[in-house]
Every structure is written in structure tokens, then in C-alpha cells.
N, C-alpha and C positions, 0 to 999 in steps of 0.2 A: 462586382467590385470587391466585395468582402472575401470571396473565394480567392481572387487574385492576391489580395493582401495576405491571406493565410498561406497561400502557396509560396509567396515571396519570403515570408517569415520563416517558413519551414526550410527553404533553400538557404537562407541566411544563417540558420543554425549550423548547417554543414560548413559553410564558408567561415564562420566564426572560429571553428576548430583550428583552421589553418592560421588565422590571424592571431589567435591567442597564444600560439606557440612563440610568436615574436613579441608578445606583450601588447597586441593591438586588439581592436574590436570594431564593429560596425553597427550603427543604429539606423533603422528604417525611419525616415522622416515623412515621406509622402509618396504617392503614386498618382501621376497625372498623365492620362492618355498613353499609358504603357511605358512611361519614363519613370524609373524608380529614383527617388532622391534619398541619398543616404548621407550619414555623417560618420566619418572615420574617427575613431577614438583611441585613447591610449598612445602607444608608440606610433601607430599609423597616422595619427593626426598631424604630427610634426615631421614625419619622415619625408625626405626629398624624393622618395620613390612612390609617394602616395597616389599620384595620378596613374602611374603604371599599375599599381595594385588595383585601383578603381576600374580601369579599363581592361587590363589583361587578365585579371583574376575574378573580381566581383562581377563585372558586367558580362564577361564571357560565360561564367557559370550560370548566372540568372537567365540570360537569353537562351542558353542551351536547355536549362531544366524547367523553366516556367513559361508556359504558353501565354502569350500576351505581353511579355516584357520586350520592349524595343530597345532599351538602353538604360544606362545608369549615369547619374550625375551627382556631383557633390553638393550638398545643401549648405 
């Protein structure tokens, strides 16, 4: 489990680069049974496109780059 968390944090660092360009950020909250719970921050938190960012960007990248990640939800 610790390796999964480390792998997710590493992948999130790359994702954060894209989010920070628009004044946003993402925080890892928890991982339960392969589902990653994150909290969008900054401009991403109140953005009307936050669910698209969550599913089409964050989830897509984590599922692709971290073995064991099944999905991403907002905490």
C-alpha cells in the first residue's frame, strides 16, 4: 500500500505542473481499494470544469501511469 501511495504522489507531481499553470492544485486524501480520493485546490476547487479535470485529466493519467489505480474521486 505504501508503494502505491508513493507512486500516486509521484504521478500527482507531474499532474500538478499542468494544474498550477491555471492556478490550481490537487491534494491526495486517501487510497481505498485502488480508488484514489483527491481534493482539488486553488482555482480548480471552484471551477465549473472541475469534474472534467478530475476524470479526463487526473484519473486518466493516474490509471495510465500507476499500476493498481482503478479510478479517482473527489473527496
